[in-house]
SESEFI-538782 format. One record per atom (N, C-alpha, C): residue number from 0; x, y, z. Coordinates in pm, whole numbers, plus 50000, padded with zeros to 5 digits. Each point is the difference from the previous one (the first is absolute). Layout:
BEGIN
<rec><num>NUM</num><east>X</east><north>Y</north><up>Z</up></rec>
...
This chain:
BEGIN
<rec><num>0</num><east>50825</east><north>51421</north><up>49159</up></rec>
<rec><num>0</num><east>49927</east><north>49877</north><up>49980</up></rec>
<rec><num>0</num><east>49983</east><north>49880</north><up>49920</up></rec>
<rec><num>1</num><east>50084</east><north>49981</north><up>49905</up></rec>
<rec><num>1</num><east>50026</east><north>49869</north><up>50007</up></rec>
<rec><num>1</num><east>49983</east><north>49874</north><up>50085</up></rec>
<rec><num>2</num><east>50083</east><north>50060</north><up>50108</up></rec>
<rec><num>2</num><east>50020</east><north>49902</north><up>50148</up></rec>
<rec><num>2</num><east>49864</east><north>49944</north><up>50023</up></rec>
<rec><num>3</num><east>49973</east><north>50102</north><up>49994</up></rec>
<rec><num>3</num><east>49802</east><north>49959</north><up>50067</up></rec>
<rec><num>3</num><east>49884</east><north>49942</north><up>49920</up></rec>
<rec><num>4</num><east>50038</east><north>49990</north><up>49901</up></rec>
<rec><num>4</num><east>49971</east><north>49865</north><up>49886</up></rec>
<rec><num>4</num><east>50019</east><north>49900</north><up>49975</up></rec>
<rec><num>5</num><east>50166</east><north>50045</north><up>49988</up></rec>
<rec><num>5</num><east>50090</east><north>49829</north><up>50034</up></rec>
<rec><num>5</num><east>49997</east><north>49886</north><up>50083</up></rec>
<rec><num>6</num><east>49964</east><north>50090</north><up>50162</up></rec>
<rec><num>6</num><east>50027</east><north>49933</north><up>50120</up></rec>
<rec><num>6</num><east>49871</east><north>49998</north><up>50050</up></rec>
<rec><num>7</num><east>49860</east><north>50048</north><up>49904</up></rec>
<rec><num>7</num><east>49831</east><north>49916</north><up>50022</up></rec>
<rec><num>7</num><east>50006</east><north>49900</north><up>49934</up></rec>
<rec><num>8</num><east>50047</east><north>49973</north><up>49857</up></rec>
<rec><num>8</num><east>50080</east><north>49886</north><up>49947</up></rec>
<rec><num>8</num><east>50019</east><north>49874</north><up>50026</up></rec>
<rec><num>9</num><east>50170</east><north>50043</north><up>50100</up></rec>
<rec><num>9</num><east>49986</east><north>49890</north><up>50024</up></rec>
<rec><num>9</num><east>49950</east><north>49961</north><up>50113</up></rec>
<rec><num>10</num><east>49960</east><north>50069</north><up>50128</up></rec>
<rec><num>10</num><east>49912</east><north>49953</north><up>50133</up></rec>
<rec><num>10</num><east>49863</east><north>49915</north><up>49870</up></rec>
<rec><num>11</num><east>49935</east><north>49999</north><up>49899</up></rec>
<rec><num>11</num><east>49983</east><north>50011</north><up>49995</up></rec>
<rec><num>11</num><east>50008</east><north>49795</north><up>49926</up></rec>
<rec><num>12</num><east>50111</east><north>50055</north><up>49936</up></rec>
<rec><num>12</num><east>50057</east><north>49841</north><up>49947</up></rec>
<rec><num>12</num><east>50058</east><north>49908</north><up>50144</up></rec>
<rec><num>13</num><east>50029</east><north>50080</north><up>50078</up></rec>
<rec><num>13</num><east>50082</east><north>49890</north><up>50130</up></rec>
<rec><num>13</num><east>49873</east><north>49990</north><up>50087</up></rec>
<rec><num>14</num><east>49893</east><north>50053</north><up>50005</up></rec>
<rec><num>14</num><east>49904</east><north>49929</north><up>50065</up></rec>
<rec><num>14</num><east>49911</east><north>49908</north><up>49931</up></rec>
<rec><num>15</num><east>49991</east><north>50049</north><up>49883</up></rec>
<rec><num>15</num><east>49904</east><north>49886</north><up>49961</up></rec>
<rec><num>15</num><east>50058</east><north>49825</north><up>49966</up></rec>
<rec><num>16</num><east>50146</east><north>50050</north><up>49948</up></rec>
<rec><num>16</num><east>50109</east><north>49916</north><up>50040</up></rec>
<rec><num>16</num><east>49992</east><north>49885</north><up>50072</up></rec>
<rec><num>17</num><east>50031</east><north>50092</north><up>50111</up></rec>
<rec><num>17</num><east>49956</east><north>49966</north><up>50207</up></rec>
<rec><num>17</num><east>49903</east><north>49902</north><up>50012</up></rec>
<rec><num>18</num><east>49887</east><north>50082</north><up>49885</up></rec>
<rec><num>18</num><east>49858</east><north>49904</north><up>50159</up></rec>
<rec><num>18</num><east>50037</east><north>49917</north><up>49876</up></rec>
<rec><num>19</num><east>49992</east><north>49993</north><up>49900</up></rec>
<rec><num>19</num><east>49968</east><north>49919</north><up>49916</up></rec>
<rec><num>19</num><east>50124</east><north>49839</north><up>50018</up></rec>
<rec><num>20</num><east>50066</east><north>50029</north><up>50058</up></rec>
<rec><num>20</num><east>50119</east><north>49876</north><up>50033</up></rec>
<rec><num>20</num><east>49978</east><north>49942</north><up>50160</up></rec>
<rec><num>21</num><east>49954</east><north>50105</north><up>50067</up></rec>
<rec><num>21</num><east>49977</east><north>49975</north><up>50141</up></rec>
<rec><num>21</num><east>49881</east><north>49909</north><up>50021</up></rec>
<rec><num>22</num><east>49875</east><north>50052</north><up>49902</up></rec>
<rec><num>22</num><east>49891</east><north>49916</north><up>49961</up></rec>
<rec><num>22</num><east>49991</east><north>49859</north><up>49977</up></rec>
<rec><num>23</num><east>50085</east><north>49995</north><up>49857</up></rec>
<rec><num>23</num><east>50066</east><north>49887</north><up>49977</up></rec>
<rec><num>23</num><east>50026</east><north>49903</north><up>50059</up></rec>
<rec><num>24</num><east>50128</east><north>50046</north><up>50075</up></rec>
<rec><num>24</num><east>50072</east><north>49901</north><up>50096</up></rec>
<rec><num>24</num><east>49875</east><north>49967</north><up>50133</up></rec>
<rec><num>25</num><east>49909</east><north>50046</north><up>50028</up></rec>
<rec><num>25</num><east>49895</east><north>49986</north><up>50088</up></rec>
<rec><num>25</num><east>49897</east><north>49908</north><up>49958</up></rec>
<rec><num>26</num><east>49979</east><north>50008</north><up>49898</up></rec>
<rec><num>26</num><east>49903</east><north>49914</north><up>49932</up></rec>
<rec><num>26</num><east>49881</east><north>50028</north><up>49982</up></rec>
<rec><num>27</num><east>49989</east><north>50102</north><up>50050</up></rec>
<rec><num>27</num><east>49832</east><north>50082</north><up>50034</up></rec>
<rec><num>27</num><east>49943</east><north>50024</north><up>49848</up></rec>
<rec><num>28</num><east>49826</east><north>50115</north><up>50025</up></rec>
<rec><num>28</num><east>49939</east><north>49966</north><up>49872</up></rec>
<rec><num>28</num><east>50002</east><north>50192</north><up>49996</up></rec>
<rec><num>29</num><east>49956</east><north>49989</north><up>49829</up></rec>
<rec><num>29</num><east>50019</east><north>50124</north><up>50005</up></rec>
<rec><num>29</num><east>50113</east><north>50125</north><up>49958</up></rec>
<rec><num>30</num><east>50078</east><north>49882</north><up>49948</up></rec>
<rec><num>30</num><east>50174</east><north>50067</north><up>49962</up></rec>
<rec><num>30</num><east>49973</east><north>50136</north><up>49912</up></rec>
<rec><num>31</num><east>49944</east><north>49981</north><up>49879</up></rec>
<rec><num>31</num><east>50018</east><north>50104</north><up>49914</up></rec>
<rec><num>31</num><east>49901</east><north>50133</north><up>50040</up></rec>
<rec><num>32</num><east>49865</east><north>49980</north><up>50095</up></rec>
<rec><num>32</num><east>49961</east><north>50066</north><up>49996</up></rec>
<rec><num>32</num><east>50053</east><north>50122</north><up>50137</up></rec>
<rec><num>33</num><east>50094</east><north>49914</north><up>50143</up></rec>
<rec><num>33</num><east>50063</east><north>50082</north><up>49991</up></rec>
<rec><num>33</num><east>50167</east><north>50044</north><up>50050</up></rec>
<rec><num>34</num><east>50036</east><north>49966</north><up>49851</up></rec>
<rec><num>34</num><east>50090</east><north>50054</north><up>49964</up></rec>
<rec><num>34</num><east>50013</east><north>50092</north><up>49871</up></rec>
<rec><num>35</num><east>49901</east><north>50043</north><up>49982</up></rec>
<rec><num>35</num><east>49943</east><north>50151</north><up>49924</up></rec>
<rec><num>35</num><east>49968</east><north>50062</north><up>50121</up></rec>
<rec><num>36</num><east>49895</east><north>49972</north><up>50065</up></rec>
<rec><num>36</num><east>49968</east><north>50056</north><up>50150</up></rec>
<rec><num>36</num><east>50103</east><north>50064</north><up>50018</up></rec>
<rec><num>37</num><east>50082</east><north>49910</north><up>50012</up></rec>
<rec><num>37</num><east>50221</east><north>50034</north><up>50075</up></rec>
<rec><num>37</num><east>49994</east><north>50124</north><up>49919</up></rec>
<rec><num>38</num><east>50034</east><north>49992</north><up>49829</up></rec>
<rec><num>38</num><east>50032</east><north>50103</north><up>49976</up></rec>
<rec><num>38</num><east>49945</east><north>50145</north><up>49959</up></rec>
<rec><num>39</num><east>49886</east><north>49947</north><up>50008</up></rec>
<rec><num>39</num><east>49927</east><north>50109</north><up>50000</up></rec>
<rec><num>39</num><east>49959</east><north>50146</north><up>50152</up></rec>
<rec><num>40</num><east>49994</east><north>49897</north><up>50062</up></rec>
<rec><num>40</num><east>50023</east><north>50065</north><up>50171</up></rec>
<rec><num>40</num><east>50149</east><north>50087</north><up>50017</up></rec>
<rec><num>41</num><east>50099</east><north>49878</north><up>49969</up></rec>
<rec><num>41</num><east>50149</east><north>50112</north><up>49982</up></rec>
<rec><num>41</num><east>50000</east><north>50087</north><up>49912</up></rec>
<rec><num>42</num><east>49919</east><north>50033</north><up>49945</up></rec>
<rec><num>42</num><east>50016</east><north>50119</north><up>49854</up></rec>
<rec><num>42</num><east>49964</east><north>50126</north><up>50042</up></rec>
<rec><num>43</num><east>49846</east><north>49962</north><up>50099</up></rec>
<rec><num>43</num><east>49865</east><north>50047</north><up>50074</up></rec>
<rec><num>43</num><east>50018</east><north>50012</north><up>50084</up></rec>
<rec><num>44</num><east>50068</east><north>50036</north><up>50127</up></rec>
<rec><num>44</num><east>50009</east><north>49945</north><up>50121</up></rec>
<rec><num>44</num><east>49861</east><north>50058</north><up>50111</up></rec>
<rec><num>45</num><east>49906</east><north>49900</north><up>50018</up></rec>
<rec><num>45</num><east>49884</east><north>50090</north><up>50025</up></rec>
<rec><num>45</num><east>50001</east><north>49905</north><up>50129</up></rec>
<rec><num>46</num><east>50052</east><north>49863</north><up>49986</up></rec>
<rec><num>46</num><east>50023</east><north>49939</north><up>50135</up></rec>
<rec><num>46</num><east>50103</east><north>49926</north><up>49945</up></rec>
<rec><num>47</num><east>50094</east><north>49982</north><up>50147</up></rec>
<rec><num>47</num><east>50157</east><north>49921</north><up>50006</up></rec>
<rec><num>47</num><east>49935</east><north>49864</north><up>49907</up></rec>
<rec><num>48</num><east>50171</east><north>49998</north><up>49897</up></rec>
<rec><num>48</num><east>49978</east><north>49879</north><up>49918</up></rec>
<rec><num>48</num><east>50017</east><north>49870</north><up>50043</up></rec>
<rec><num>49</num><east>50014</east><north>50008</north><up>50168</up></rec>
<rec><num>49</num><east>50014</east><north>49869</north><up>50065</up></rec>
<rec><num>49</num><east>49836</east><north>49921</north><up>50098</up></rec>
<rec><num>50</num><east>49934</east><north>50126</north><up>49925</up></rec>
<rec><num>50</num><east>49810</east><north>49955</north><up>50049</up></rec>
<rec><num>50</num><east>49909</east><north>49890</north><up>49924</up></rec>
<rec><num>51</num><east>50180</east><north>50033</north><up>49845</up></rec>
<rec><num>51</num><east>49872</east><north>49872</north><up>49897</up></rec>
<rec><num>51</num><east>50068</east><north>49887</north><up>50035</up></rec>
<rec><num>52</num><east>50092</east><north>49948</north><up>50089</up></rec>
<rec><num>52</num><east>50051</east><north>49853</north><up>50088</up></rec>
<rec><num>52</num><east>49874</east><north>49998</north><up>50096</up></rec>
<rec><num>53</num><east>49934</east><north>50033</north><up>50005</up></rec>
<rec><num>53</num><east>49909</east><north>50020</north><up>50098</up></rec>
<rec><num>53</num><east>49917</east><north>49853</north><up>49983</up></rec>
<rec><num>54</num><east>49898</east><north>49991</north><up>49848</up></rec>
<rec><num>54</num><east>49959</east><north>49903</north><up>49977</up></rec>
<rec><num>54</num><east>50006</east><north>49857</north><up>49981</up></rec>
<rec><num>55</num><east>50113</east><north>50031</north><up>49981</up></rec>
<rec><num>55</num><east>50089</east><north>49844</north><up>50010</up></rec>
<rec><num>55</num><east>50073</east><north>49943</north><up>50137</up></rec>
<rec><num>56</num><east>50018</east><north>50107</north><up>50046</up></rec>
<rec><num>56</num><east>50049</east><north>49948</north><up>50163</up></rec>
<rec><num>56</num><east>49899</east><north>49999</north><up>50096</up></rec>
<rec><num>57</num><east>49862</east><north>50000</north><up>49948</up></rec>
<rec><num>57</num><east>49862</east><north>49934</north><up>50065</up></rec>
<rec><num>57</num><east>49971</east><north>49893</north><up>49937</up></rec>
<rec><num>58</num><east>50003</east><north>49977</north><up>49867</up></rec>
<rec><num>58</num><east>50047</east><north>49907</north><up>49945</up></rec>
<rec><num>58</num><east>50053</east><north>49847</north><up>50074</up></rec>
<rec><num>59</num><east>50119</east><north>50042</north><up>49988</up></rec>
<rec><num>59</num><east>50093</east><north>49910</north><up>50100</up></rec>
<rec><num>59</num><east>49950</east><north>49979</north><up>50150</up></rec>
<rec><num>60</num><east>49958</east><north>50090</north><up>50075</up></rec>
<rec><num>60</num><east>49970</east><north>50039</north><up>50172</up></rec>
<rec><num>60</num><east>49856</east><north>49861</north><up>49988</up></rec>
<rec><num>61</num><east>49934</east><north>50069</north><up>49936</up></rec>
<rec><num>61</num><east>49874</east><north>49961</north><up>50026</up></rec>
<rec><num>61</num><east>49984</east><north>49909</north><up>49921</up></rec>
<rec><num>62</num><east>49951</east><north>49949</north><up>49860</up></rec>
<rec><num>62</num><east>49942</east><north>49891</north><up>49921</up></rec>
<rec><num>62</num><east>50123</east><north>49889</north><up>49981</up></rec>
<rec><num>63</num><east>50138</east><north>50054</north><up>50076</up></rec>
<rec><num>63</num><east>50103</east><north>49866</north><up>49947</up></rec>
<rec><num>63</num><east>50057</east><north>49959</north><up>50134</up></rec>
<rec><num>64</num><east>49983</east><north>50079</north><up>50060</up></rec>
<rec><num>64</num><east>49993</east><north>49911</north><up>50199</up></rec>
<rec><num>64</num><east>50187</east><north>50077</north><up>49973</up></rec>
<rec><num>65</num><east>50007</east><north>50095</north><up>49942</up></rec>
<rec><num>65</num><east>50164</east><north>49997</north><up>50006</up></rec>
<rec><num>65</num><east>50055</east><north>50144</north><up>50036</up></rec>
<rec><num>66</num><east>50002</east><north>49997</north><up>50168</up></rec>
<rec><num>66</num><east>50049</east><north>50143</north><up>50075</up></rec>
<rec><num>66</num><east>50105</east><north>50035</north><up>49987</up></rec>
<rec><num>67</num><east>50158</east><north>49899</north><up>49936</up></rec>
<rec><num>67</num><east>50095</east><north>50045</north><up>49980</up></rec>
<rec><num>67</num><east>50028</east><north>50042</north><up>49882</up></rec>
<rec><num>68</num><east>49984</east><north>49975</north><up>49916</up></rec>
<rec><num>68</num><east>49978</east><north>50071</north><up>49828</up></rec>
<rec><num>68</num><east>49918</east><north>50054</north><up>50003</up></rec>
<rec><num>69</num><east>49933</east><north>50041</north><up>50043</up></rec>
<rec><num>69</num><east>49906</east><north>50133</north><up>49977</up></rec>
<rec><num>69</num><east>50112</east><north>50124</north><up>50093</up></rec>
<rec><num>70</num><east>50009</east><north>49986</north><up>50094</up></rec>
<rec><num>70</num><east>50108</east><north>50069</north><up>50108</up></rec>
<rec><num>70</num><east>50124</east><north>50051</north><up>49920</up></rec>
<rec><num>71</num><east>50066</east><north>49884</north><up>49897</up></rec>
<rec><num>71</num><east>50095</east><north>50067</north><up>49919</up></rec>
<rec><num>71</num><east>50011</east><north>50057</north><up>49872</up></rec>
<rec><num>72</num><east>49858</east><north>49893</north><up>49946</up></rec>
<rec><num>72</num><east>49959</east><north>50185</north><up>49883</up></rec>
<rec><num>72</num><east>49955</east><north>50127</north><up>50035</up></rec>
<rec><num>73</num><east>49939</east><north>50019</north><up>50080</up></rec>
<rec><num>73</num><east>50001</east><north>50146</north><up>50094</up></rec>
<rec><num>73</num><east>50124</east><north>50084</north><up>50025</up></rec>
<rec><num>74</num><east>50074</east><north>49881</north><up>50051</up></rec>
<rec><num>74</num><east>50199</east><north>50023</north><up>50034</up></rec>
<rec><num>74</num><east>50012</east><north>50077</north><up>49883</up></rec>
<rec><num>75</num><east>50002</east><north>49920</north><up>49858</up></rec>
<rec><num>75</num><east>50112</east><north>50007</north><up>49905</up></rec>
<rec><num>75</num><east>49901</east><north>50130</north><up>49919</up></rec>
<rec><num>76</num><east>49922</east><north>50001</north><up>50015</up></rec>
<rec><num>76</num><east>49917</east><north>50103</north><up>49905</up></rec>
<rec><num>76</num><east>50001</east><north>50154</north><up>50127</up></rec>
<rec><num>77</num><east>50018</east><north>49994</north><up>50129</up></rec>
<rec><num>77</num><east>49983</east><north>50091</north><up>50079</up></rec>
<rec><num>77</num><east>50171</east><north>50025</north><up>50039</up></rec>
<rec><num>78</num><east>50120</east><north>49932</north><up>49892</up></rec>
<rec><num>78</num><east>50095</east><north>50046</north><up>50021</up></rec>
<rec><num>78</num><east>50078</east><north>50058</north><up>49850</up></rec>
<rec><num>79</num><east>49873</east><north>49962</north><up>49842</up></rec>
<rec><num>79</num><east>50104</east><north>50054</north><up>49945</up></rec>
<rec><num>79</num><east>49895</east><north>50161</north><up>49925</up></rec>
<rec><num>80</num><east>49929</east><north>50011</north><up>50145</up></rec>
<rec><num>80</num><east>49898</east><north>50109</north><up>49950</up></rec>
<rec><num>80</num><east>50098</east><north>50092</north><up>50079</up></rec>
<rec><num>81</num><east>50033</east><north>49961</north><up>50139</up></rec>
<rec><num>81</num><east>50105</east><north>50057</north><up>50030</up></rec>
<rec><num>81</num><east>50115</east><north>50022</north><up>49921</up></rec>
<rec><num>82</num><east>50051</east><north>49922</north><up>50054</up></rec>
<rec><num>82</num><east>50149</east><north>49979</north><up>49916</up></rec>
<rec><num>82</num><east>50033</east><north>50073</north><up>49800</up></rec>
<rec><num>83</num><east>49861</east><north>49922</north><up>49963</up></rec>
<rec><num>83</num><east>50056</east><north>50044</north><up>49829</up></rec>
<rec><num>83</num><east>50000</east><north>50135</north><up>49947</up></rec>
<rec><num>84</num><east>49842</east><north>50009</north><up>50092</up></rec>
<rec><num>84</num><east>50013</east><north>50138</north><up>49934</up></rec>
<rec><num>84</num><east>50082</east><north>50123</north><up>50050</up></rec>
<rec><num>85</num><east>50032</east><north>49926</north><up>50168</up></rec>
<rec><num>85</num><east>50139</east><north>50145</north><up>50015</up></rec>
<rec><num>85</num><east>50109</east><north>50003</north><up>49868</up></rec>
<rec><num>86</num><east>49993</east><north>49898</north><up>49969</up></rec>
<rec><num>86</num><east>50166</east><north>49944</north><up>49944</up></rec>
<rec><num>86</num><east>49940</east><north>50087</north><up>49846</up></rec>
<rec><num>87</num><east>49897</east><north>49954</north><up>49937</up></rec>
<rec><num>87</num><east>49948</east><north>50138</north><up>49876</up></rec>
<rec><num>87</num><east>49980</east><north>50106</north><up>50006</up></rec>
<rec><num>88</num><east>49911</east><north>50076</north><up>50109</up></rec>
<rec><num>88</num><east>49997</east><north>50143</north><up>49997</up></rec>
<rec><num>88</num><east>50184</east><north>50001</north><up>50057</up></rec>
<rec><num>89</num><east>50045</east><north>49999</north><up>50030</up></rec>
<rec><num>89</num><east>50157</east><north>50050</north><up>49998</up></rec>
<rec><num>89</num><east>50096</east><north>50044</north><up>49914</up></rec>
<rec><num>90</num><east>49903</east><north>49955</north><up>49852</up></rec>
<rec><num>90</num><east>50075</east><north>50028</north><up>49896</up></rec>
<rec><num>90</num><east>50003</east><north>50168</north><up>49939</up></rec>
<rec><num>91</num><east>49818</east><north>50015</north><up>50056</up></rec>
<rec><num>91</num><east>50019</east><north>50159</north><up>49990</up></rec>
<rec><num>91</num><east>50007</east><north>50007</north><up>50111</up></rec>
<rec><num>92</num><east>50149</east><north>50145</north><up>49977</up></rec>
<rec><num>92</num><east>50030</east><north>50128</north><up>50049</up></rec>
<rec><num>92</num><east>49958</east><north>49970</north><up>50105</up></rec>
<rec><num>93</num><east>49949</east><north>50174</north><up>49987</up></rec>
<rec><num>93</num><east>49912</east><north>50084</north><up>50077</up></rec>
<rec><num>93</num><east>49897</east><north>49981</north><up>50038</up></rec>
<rec><num>94</num><east>49897</east><north>49860</north><up>50043</up></rec>
<rec><num>94</num><east>49892</east><north>49969</north><up>50012</up></rec>
<rec><num>94</num><east>49992</east><north>49914</north><up>50078</up></rec>
<rec><num>95</num><east>49816</east><north>50005</north><up>50069</up></rec>
<rec><num>95</num><east>50039</east><north>49896</north><up>50095</up></rec>
<rec><num>95</num><east>49808</east><north>49930</north><up>49908</up></rec>
<rec><num>96</num><east>50057</east><north>49898</north><up>50106</up></rec>
<rec><num>96</num><east>49820</east><north>49913</north><up>49907</up></rec>
<rec><num>96</num><east>49880</east><north>50026</north><up>50049</up></rec>
<rec><num>97</num><east>50027</east><north>50082</north><up>50099</up></rec>
<rec><num>97</num><east>49859</east><north>50107</north><up>50041</up></rec>
<rec><num>97</num><east>49997</east><north>50074</north><up>49893</up></rec>
<rec><num>98</num><east>50112</east><north>50100</north><up>49998</up></rec>
<rec><num>98</num><east>50002</east><north>50147</north><up>49845</up></rec>
<rec><num>98</num><east>49911</east><north>49877</north><up>49905</up></rec>
<rec><num>99</num><east>50095</east><north>49871</north><up>49976</up></rec>
<rec><num>99</num><east>49877</east><north>49940</north><up>49856</up></rec>
<rec><num>99</num><east>49919</east><north>49969</north><up>50044</up></rec>
<rec><num>100</num><east>49876</east><north>49962</north><up>50118</up></rec>
<rec><num>100</num><east>49920</east><north>49966</north><up>49983</up></rec>
<rec><num>100</num><east>49870</east><north>50147</north><up>50013</up></rec>
<rec><num>101</num><east>50020</east><north>50055</north><up>50052</up></rec>
<rec><num>101</num><east>49954</east><north>50190</north><up>50017</up></rec>
<rec><num>101</num><east>50037</east><north>50004</north><up>49822</up></rec>
<rec><num>102</num><east>50089</east><north>50009</north><up>49944</up></rec>
<rec><num>102</num><east>50009</east><north>50018</north><up>49833</up></rec>
<rec><num>102</num><east>49906</east><north>49956</north><up>49967</up></rec>
<rec><num>103</num><east>49960</east><north>49848</north><up>50028</up></rec>
<rec><num>103</num><east>49900</east><north>49934</north><up>49912</up></rec>
<rec><num>103</num><east>49868</east><north>50048</north><up>50033</up></rec>
<rec><num>104</num><east>49989</east><north>50021</north><up>50147</up></rec>
<rec><num>104</num><east>49869</east><north>49955</north><up>50021</up></rec>
<rec><num>104</num><east>49963</east><north>50147</north><up>50016</up></rec>
<rec><num>105</num><east>50076</east><north>50128</north><up>49965</up></rec>
<rec><num>105</num><east>49948</east><north>50103</north><up>49969</up></rec>
<rec><num>105</num><east>49961</east><north>50028</north><up>49864</up></rec>
<rec><num>106</num><east>50069</east><north>49926</north><up>49978</up></rec>
<rec><num>106</num><east>49990</east><north>50001</north><up>49787</up></rec>
<rec><num>106</num><east>49864</east><north>49948</north><up>49937</up></rec>
<rec><num>107</num><east>49951</east><north>49889</north><up>50100</up></rec>
<rec><num>107</num><east>49882</east><north>49889</north><up>50007</up></rec>
<rec><num>107</num><east>49900</east><north>50156</north><up>50013</up></rec>
<rec><num>108</num><east>50034</east><north>50072</north><up>50136</up></rec>
<rec><num>108</num><east>49863</east><north>50030</north><up>50048</up></rec>
<rec><num>108</num><east>49972</east><north>50121</north><up>49889</up></rec>
<rec><num>109</num><east>50129</east><north>50070</north><up>49910</up></rec>
<rec><num>109</num><east>50017</east><north>50130</north><up>49969</up></rec>
<rec><num>109</num><east>49873</east><north>49987</north><up>49811</up></rec>
<rec><num>110</num><east>50107</east><north>49883</north><up>49985</up></rec>
<rec><num>110</num><east>49978</east><north>49991</north><up>49837</up></rec>
<rec><num>110</num><east>49869</east><north>49935</north><up>49999</up></rec>
<rec><num>111</num><east>49934</east><north>49957</north><up>49927</up></rec>
<rec><num>111</num><east>49874</east><north>49925</north><up>49955</up></rec>
<rec><num>111</num><east>50007</east><north>49848</north><up>49997</up></rec>
<rec><num>112</num><east>50100</east><north>50007</north><up>49911</up></rec>
<rec><num>112</num><east>50047</east><north>49808</north><up>49972</up></rec>
<rec><num>112</num><east>50087</east><north>50003</north><up>50104</up></rec>
<rec><num>113</num><east>49986</east><north>49849</north><up>50069</up></rec>
<rec><num>113</num><east>50096</east><north>49943</north><up>50084</up></rec>
<rec><num>113</num><east>50107</east><north>50005</north><up>49916</up></rec>
<rec><num>114</num><east>50043</east><north>49929</north><up>49892</up></rec>
<rec><num>114</num><east>50084</east><north>49930</north><up>49970</up></rec>
<rec><num>114</num><east>50091</east><north>50142</north><up>49966</up></rec>
<rec><num>115</num><east>49918</east><north>50151</north><up>49946</up></rec>
<rec><num>115</num><east>50051</east><north>50141</north><up>49941</up></rec>
<rec><num>115</num><east>50069</east><north>50002</north><up>50171</up></rec>
<rec><num>116</num><east>49933</east><north>50034</north><up>50087</up></rec>
<rec><num>116</num><east>50082</east><north>49997</north><up>50146</up></rec>
<rec><num>116</num><east>50057</east><north>49945</north><up>50059</up></rec>
<rec><num>117</num><east>50054</east><north>49845</north><up>49956</up></rec>
<rec><num>117</num><east>50097</east><north>49957</north><up>50055</up></rec>
<rec><num>117</num><east>50163</east><north>50039</north><up>49910</up></rec>
<rec><num>118</num><east>49957</east><north>50054</north><up>49851</up></rec>
<rec><num>118</num><east>50094</east><north>49957</north><up>49935</up></rec>
<rec><num>118</num><east>50062</east><north>50213</north><up>50042</up></rec>
<rec><num>119</num><east>49874</east><north>50077</north><up>50026</up></rec>
<rec><num>119</num><east>50048</east><north>50129</north><up>49980</up></rec>
<rec><num>119</num><east>50071</east><north>50068</north><up>50154</up></rec>
<rec><num>120</num><east>49908</east><north>49903</north><up>50074</up></rec>
<rec><num>120</num><east>50032</east><north>50048</north><up>50135</up></rec>
<rec><num>120</num><east>50103</east><north>50003</north><up>50063</up></rec>
<rec><num>121</num><east>50122</east><north>49866</north><up>50016</up></rec>
<rec><num>121</num><east>50100</east><north>50077</north><up>50005</up></rec>
<rec><num>121</num><east>50139</east><north>50066</north><up>49958</up></rec>
<rec><num>122</num><east>49938</east><north>49963</north><up>49846</up></rec>
<rec><num>122</num><east>50058</east><north>50105</north><up>49911</up></rec>
<rec><num>122</num><east>50012</east><north>50178</north><up>50053</up></rec>
<rec><num>123</num><east>49861</east><north>50017</north><up>50032</up></rec>
<rec><num>123</num><east>50011</east><north>50133</north><up>50021</up></rec>
<rec><num>123</num><east>50078</east><north>50007</north><up>50202</up></rec>
<rec><num>124</num><east>49988</east><north>49904</north><up>50059</up></rec>
<rec><num>124</num><east>50053</east><north>49954</north><up>50114</up></rec>
<rec><num>124</num><east>50102</east><north>50076</north><up>49968</up></rec>
<rec><num>125</num><east>50073</east><north>49919</north><up>49928</up></rec>
<rec><num>125</num><east>50174</east><north>49972</north><up>49964</up></rec>
<rec><num>125</num><east>50078</east><north>50204</north><up>49922</up></rec>
<rec><num>126</num><east>49912</east><north>50009</north><up>49933</up></rec>
<rec><num>126</num><east>49940</east><north>50198</north><up>49957</up></rec>
<rec><num>126</num><east>50043</east><north>50049</north><up>50112</up></rec>
<rec><num>127</num><east>49973</east><north>50057</north><up>50136</up></rec>
<rec><num>127</num><east>49939</east><north>50079</north><up>50102</up></rec>
<rec><num>127</num><east>50195</east><north>49933</north><up>50039</up></rec>
<rec><num>128</num><east>50073</east><north>49885</north><up>49985</up></rec>
<rec><num>128</num><east>50125</east><north>49984</north><up>50030</up></rec>
<rec><num>128</num><east>50057</east><north>50025</north><up>49949</up></rec>
<rec><num>129</num><east>50041</east><north>50016</north><up>49920</up></rec>
<rec><num>129</num><east>50023</east><north>50055</north><up>49825</up></rec>
<rec><num>129</num><east>49981</east><north>50120</north><up>50041</up></rec>
<rec><num>130</num><east>49898</east><north>50102</north><up>50006</up></rec>
<rec><num>130</num><east>49987</east><north>50150</north><up>50025</up></rec>
<rec><num>130</num><east>50056</east><north>50040</north><up>50143</up></rec>
<rec><num>131</num><east>50025</east><north>49947</north><up>50079</up></rec>
<rec><num>131</num><east>50078</east><north>50031</north><up>50140</up></rec>
<rec><num>131</num><east>50139</east><north>49979</north><up>49942</up></rec>
<rec><num>132</num><east>50087</east><north>49870</north><up>49998</up></rec>
<rec><num>132</num><east>50114</east><north>50019</north><up>49966</up></rec>
<rec><num>132</num><east>50024</east><north>50068</north><up>49942</up></rec>
<rec><num>133</num><east>49986</east><north>50058</north><up>49856</up></rec>
<rec><num>133</num><east>49989</east><north>50116</north><up>49926</up></rec>
<rec><num>133</num><east>49990</east><north>50121</north><up>50061</up></rec>
<rec><num>134</num><east>49952</east><north>50035</north><up>50124</up></rec>
<rec><num>134</num><east>49997</east><north>50147</north><up>50005</up></rec>
<rec><num>134</num><east>50105</east><north>49965</north><up>50105</up></rec>
<rec><num>135</num><east>50013</east><north>49886</north><up>50051</up></rec>
<rec><num>135</num><east>50108</east><north>50028</north><up>50135</up></rec>
<rec><num>135</num><east>50145</east><north>49958</north><up>49936</up></rec>
<rec><num>136</num><east>50014</east><north>50018</north><up>49877</up></rec>
<rec><num>136</num><east>50134</east><north>50029</north><up>49936</up></rec>
<rec><num>136</num><east>49973</east><north>50101</north><up>49982</up></rec>
<rec><num>137</num><east>49913</east><north>50043</north><up>49898</up></rec>
<rec><num>137</num><east>49992</east><north>50181</north><up>49964</up></rec>
<rec><num>137</num><east>50097</east><north>50032</north><up>50085</up></rec>
<rec><num>138</num><east>49893</east><north>50051</north><up>50155</up></rec>
<rec><num>138</num><east>50008</east><north>50070</north><up>50081</up></rec>
<rec><num>138</num><east>50125</east><north>50015</north><up>50146</up></rec>
């Protein structure tokens, strides 16, 4: 269970830091808002984290007329989403990112408070795995 919470915090810190770094490097607007949104979306996976960079990509392409920079920013964020998340989720032994997302969504749907659901959903999912492993070892 601890691995789920630690990996969620690592994801939030990684994506927030990466978003802040790349948006500052490309000198886009609303860096702090995008950074906070990136950290929030990493913990509550309602949409892929790479979508947080879309307003900055549109700013670079449409307002500044720099399509190469916009594509580079989009590619960086897609790469961080695919490879960074996979590396962090590998630290949790018996689970997949899909299951963690199901735990978060199931918790948010089941419990009255979304924050309570985010915390208790993956915990209850991990308890199912623990119960299965105990049953397998006993019989």
